[in-house]
N, C-alpha and C positions, 0 to 999 in steps of 0.2 A: 745420902749426901754425895754431890759430883765434885770430885777433886780434879782440878786441870793444872797442867803445867803450860805456862804461857809466856809470849814476849810482848811488852807494851814499852815502845820507845826502846831505851838502852837496857831495860830491865828484863830479866828472866828469873820467873818465881812459880811457886805453887799458889793456886788460889782455889776458892769454893765458889761455885756456880750457885747464883741465887736470882732465879728468873733469867733475864736477859744480862745481868750483872755478874762481874767477877770480883768477889771480895777478898781482902786479904786473908791467908791461912796462917794464923798465929800459932806458934809453937812447932813442933815437929811433925811432918806429915807421916812419919814411921813410928811415932809415939803419940803424945798427947797434944791435940791441937784445938783451935776453936775458930769461929768465924769472927773476922774484923771488919773493918770499914770497906766501902766501896772503892776499888781501884780504877775500874773501866767496865766497858761493855764487851759481850762476846764478839760484836761486830767490829770493835776497834782493836781488839787484840789477835795475835797470832796463835793458834793453838799448837803446842808441839806435842811430841809423844809425851804421855802423861807420866811416864816415869823412865828412869835410865838405867835398865838391868845390867848387871854385870853378866848375866847369861840368860837365855831362853831354852828352856826344857820344853820339848814338844813332843806330840804323841804321835804315832803312826798306828792306823787302824783301830780307833777308839770309839767309832760309832758302828752299831749293828747294821745300819743301812748301807754305809759305806762298805763293810765287809762284804755284804751280799753284792754290792756293785762290783767289785774287783774279784770276786768269786774266792775269797780268802776264808781260812776258818778262823773263828773268834780267838783272840790270843789268850793264853792262860795267864800271862803277865803283861803289863804295860811295856810297850814297845817304844823306847825313848831315844831321841836323837837331840842335838843341841844346834841352836842358830847362834852365831855371834853377836856381840852387842853392836858392831858397826853395821848390821843389817837393818837396825831400827831407823824408821821414819815416822812422822807424826801425820795428822789428818791433813788432806789436800795436797801433801808432797807427791813427787813424781816417783813411781817404781820404773826403774831404768831397765830396759830390754837389753841383757848382755849380747854381745856380738857372737859369743860362742854356742848360744842356743837358738833353736828353732821352735820350741814349744815352751811358753811360759805360762803357767796355770795359777789361777786363784784357789784359795782353801778358806772359807769362812770358819772362823773358830772363836771360842769363849776363852779369853786370857784371865788367868787368877794372877793377881799381883800380890807378891809376899810382903808382909809388914814387919817381920823382925826376923833376925839371925835364927836359924831352927837346924835342928839335927835329931834324928831319930824321934820324930813326932808320932805319938800314937793316933790312929784314925779318929778317936773321940775327942781329941784336943785340937785336930787340925784347923778348924775353923778360926781358933784365936790367932793363928799365923798368917792369915790372909786379909790384906787390907781392903780389897775389893775386886771388882771385875771389870773388863774391859774388852772392846772388840778388837780381833786380831786377825790378820791375813797372813796366812803361811804360804807365801809366794814361792812357787816351785818351778825349777826348770825341768820339766818332765822328761824331755828326751835325754838330758844328761843323768837324770836319776837312773834311768833304765840301762844307761851305758855303763855307769859307776858301780851300780849295784850297792851303793852304799851312799848316804846322803849329803854328805859335806858340801860338796860342791853345788849341787842341785838346790840346796836350801840356804847356803851362806852368802850368796851375793849381796854386796851393798844395795840398800832399799829394800830387801825381799822380806822385811819384818814390819809392815805397817802396824801401828798400834793407836787406839784412841777411840772416840775424841776425849775421853775423860775416864776416870776410874769411879765406879758407883759402889759406895760402901755397904749399901743397905738392900741388896738385891738377892732373892733365894736362887742359888744356881742350879737348882734340881729339875725345873721345869721351863726353861727359857727357850723361846723360839730363836733359831739361829737361821740366818738366810743370807744369800748373795745375790746381788743384782749386776748383771753387765749390761752397761748402757741402758738401765731401766729394765731389762728382761730378767725375771726371776729364774735363776739358775739352781740355787740350793735352797731347801726348806726342811728343817727338821727340829727336834727339841733335844734339850739335853737330858731327858730322861731315856733317850736311846743311846747314852754314853755307856760303853762297857765298863769302865772304870770312872767314877765320879771325882770331882774335885778333891774331896777329902782323902779318899783313897790314893789318889796320885800325889798329893802332897806328903803323905806318910810313907809311901813306897820310894819316891824320890828322896826324902830326907834321910832314908836309910842308907842311901847311897852316897849323897853328896851334901855339903852343907848350903843351905839356901840362904840368901842374903836379902836384906831390905831392898825392895824394886825389883827383885827378879820375877820372872814370869813363867808360869806354867801354861803353855798354848794346849788345850785339851783334846785336840782333834777335830777333824772336819767331817760332816755327813756327806751323803752321797751328792752328785751333781757336779762334781769338780770338772773344770775344763779350761779350754786356752783363753788368753787374753791376747791383743794385739796392740800395736802402737797406735795411741790415739783413743784408746778405749777408757771408760770410766768403770770403776769397780766399787760397789757400795756392799760393806758388810754391815748388816742390821741385826742387832740382838734386842730382843724384848726386854724393856725394864733399863736397857743402857742407852742406846741411841744408835747413830749411824757412821760408820768410818768410810769417808770417800778418798779415793786416790785415782790418779791418772797414769797411764802406761806411756813412756817417752823411750825414743831411741837416743843412745849417745851419737852425738854429732861429731 
């Protein structure tokens, strides 16, 4: 099932994709819900970020191929950082190139969306705490990351967390192809079986540190092939079984 958050006229709501239509999501998206009547079509609606996280917990160095790419050892524990809720944008929205940076990079990632409030979750029950999965772009000001040596500024700019186009509830997170395309050219291609720590291990580990809330996102890390974007570029994050998240790079005028 594909869950969207959309705008149609003056209405912003959650819906369920049914072919080319959006149907009502009746009930609670983070609880029990079911498919209602048709509201509109995908062409007529504006798709928004499919959830509104209170926080994004992201992973550094969580693909074996990326660790090789940057010449770093495989971490013994997940390397965590946070992105603020204000960095979130949805499909087709603009990534704003900050004036204080000279290198802004794409990072294609699988995002796991939290379904319920959870704390101290065992690995073997982590699946029950995940609503579904989405495409995520961990946009990064690489030059500032190197200067600061910690990642809050480089990862935290407004528009630096594109999410979408929807949440897929019935996809297996273990062997999904994860790709990025810059202006149509393939830049990253790997699969989630290259993850050092899988989604369930990450959720359990993180929940023993902080309480996860409905709508929060775990961004599971990026494979090799990261690189810069420029003003005017189009970046597509493509994940098997989920879809394509498209955004454009724009400069502040």
